[in-house]
N, C-alpha and C positions, 0 to 999 in steps of 0.2 A: 503492499501501497503506500501511495506515496502523499505529496501536500496535499490540502484539502481543508474543506469544513470537517472530519472528523480530528484533524491534527496530522502530524508528521510522525507515522508510525518507524518509518527506517530510524529518526532520530532516535526517539524510543530504545530500539533493543541495540542501536550502537551505543549509547549511551551506560543502558544495563550492563551491553558484555562489557564495560571495562567498570563497571561499577560506581557511575556517574551518578548523580543528582542533578536537576537544576540549579540548585543551591550550590554543588562544588563544582560545577560547569560554568556557573557564571563567576565566582569569584575566579578564576583560571584564564579565562578571558578577559576579565576586566567589564562585565558590565551587571547591571541589576537581574537579583534571581525571578524579580517576575519576567523580564524578558524571555529571559530563556524557558521559563514556564511557558508562555506563549509561541515560543519557536515547536515546542510539541505539542501544546491544546491546540491553538487557534493556526496552525500551518504558517506561522509568519516568517517569512524569509529576513535574517541579518545581512547586514551589510557584508559587502564581498571580501573585506579583510578578516571580518570575523567567520565567515563561512571556508577561510581558507584553515583560521587558527582553530575551529572547534573539529576541523575535519581532521588537523593533525594531530590533533590529542585523540579522538578517537579511532584512530588508525584507520580512516575510510577516507575516499576522494569527495572534493564539495560538491561533484553532482550526483554523487549515490544519495547525499542526504536532500540533498536540494534541487532537485533536477529541473525545473520550471525556466531560473535564467541562462541555463546550458542551452536552450533548446534554441543556436542561432547559428548563425551562415558561417561562421568562420570555424576553422579548426576547433575540435572539442577538445584537446589540453591546451589552447591558448585562451579559451574564453574566462577562465579566472580572473589571468593578467587584464584582457580585453578591461574588465567590469572597472578592474582597479585601476587603471590607467584613465579609467574615464572621471574618477573621484579627484585625483590625485592633484594637489597644484604644483608639483615639479617631480618632473623629470629629468633627469642625465641618464643619455645614449652612448656606449663605444659601438661603433660599427666599423670592422678591418677590412669587409667586404661587400657592403651592401649597404645604399641610403636607407637609414630608418622609415621605418613604414610609414610614421606621421608623417613622414614629406615629402612621399613618393607623389609620383605621377599618376595617374589612370595605366597609361601606357607602359611606364616603366614598373609597373608594380606586377601585368599581367604579362610582362613578356621576361619577367626575372621567375612566377608561376608557372609558367607554361612552357619552360626551359625542359629538355628531355622528356616531356610527353607524359612525366610520369604523372599527372591529374587531368581529367576528360575536363573539356571545355567548359561542360555545366558547373563544373566543381571552383573551378577557375575563375567563371564569373561570378559564383557565392562568395568567394573568398575577397576579391578586389572591391566587391560593393562595399564589404562588412570592412575591412580595410579604408574607404574613402569617408565612410560613417566616421571611422574611429577619429579623423582628424577634424572633424567639428571640434576636438577639446581646444585646438589652436583661436577657435574663431567663439568663444565662448563671451560673455560680459564680461567676467572677469577668466582671461586667457589662461592656459594653461603654462606655466614658465618650464621652457624646453631647451635643453642645451644638450647637441650632438656635436660628440669627436668622433670625424672618419679617418681612414686613411688617404692618401692620395690617390693611391691605385684606385678605389673606388668611382674617382672621379673618369679615369681613363680607361678604365676597363670596359669594354662596349661590352651592351644588353641588351635584347634582340639583332635583327639584321639591320634596321633600317636606323642610322645616324639621327636622325631625327628625334627618338627617342631620348637619347641621350643628352642632345642640344637642349629639349625640354626641362628636362629633368633638372640638369646644371643650370637654367636659367631660373628654375623654380627655388633650386636652393638658395640660390643668390639671392633673389626677393625676398625668403621665407629671413634669411638672415639680416636681413634689414631691420625686420621688424623687432620694436621696443623688447618683447619678450621671447624671440628666438636667437640663440645663438649657434650658429654651425662654426666648428673648428677641425681646421684639416692638420693631420701630421705630416710634412713634404717626404717625401719618396725617400731622399739621402739622407733621415734618418736611420740610424741603427735599429738594431732589434730591439721590440721593447718589452715590458710586461703584458700589453693589451693585444700582444700579437696572439694569446692563449685562447683568446675565445672571445665572442663579444659579450654586451652584458649592459643592462638597463637598472638603474636605479630609479626608484619612486617615492617619492616625498607625499605625504598626505595631509592636508588642513590643519591637523591636532597634532602635529609633530609624527606620527605613528610611519616608520616606512619599511619597505619591501623591493625584491630586486627580482629581474626575468634571465634567466639561462635560455640560452639554444643549441642544438646539436643538429646532427643530420634526422635523427628520428622526430626527436618533439622538443616541448619546451618544460621549464620547471619554475613556478615562483619561490621564493627563497623569502623566509620570514626570519632564519637563525639569527641573533644580534652578533654572536662570531663573524658566521659567514658574509652579514653584510657588512661589518667594520672590515673585515678583509679586501671586498668589492668596493669600500670608500675610499680606502689604499692604493687598491690599483687605479682608482678613477683619478686620484689625486694626481698620479703619477702618468696615465694618458696625455692629461692636461698638461701637466711639465711637459710634453713634445709636441703641443700643436701652435700652430701660429697664432699670433693675437688674432681679434674678432675680424678689424677689419680689412689686415692681409689675406686672411682665407674667404676673404669674399672676395676680394680682387682677382688671386688663384684659381678662383672657382669660374669667375668671369672669364680669363685669361684663358683656363681649358677648353669653356665651353665654345670659343669661336672655332675648336680643334675639330666640332663635331660639326660645324656649318657646312 
């Protein structure tokens, strides 16, 4: 049985298996016991980061306990992060190989997802639509504060068969980078190996100061909330930003490279 008028049976069972009560669970995730009780009795759905914390405590996936928010068009393992992203006050993203999803044009996103023919066209369409919808956080009345650090190779490696895809994408990067709430900084190709090359990562901070991170690999992504892991990723962020060009020089480099795609 899922969520609904009769309550959340999946959550009840998971709590019973771990010996948790509404009071004990509430204390561990920092909410009022009455709120936790309503999750079970009324089928209320908690805040995205609270769902993740509860699922981790109970040894379950958030989608098992609260399936409704996960019935969306993007990839199943990405949905928890997509919801956190929408609630975040600031996001810092390091990407050594691709333009961050929140900054991608439709053509670039489609070319990336279609590469290799691993996804059927209908699934590509759905994921692209979801990715473009996520970008609305940059247009909010109080917009997301977004800082991206990318390696120069991202600007120079062709994506898709038409050079106009890259020309359009770099023009968008430069335009967005001019906005007060968006920074795009580039690590020059001549820089030596640095810690960020071990892989991409994204750090999000919520308006109340809570933090989470997202790691991606060839198969799926992972939301990280462990404080030690967040501290380690924070140190890596300081390292990669130390390698990057200043904001203005980065925009100049993006515009320079954009001319090579015209």
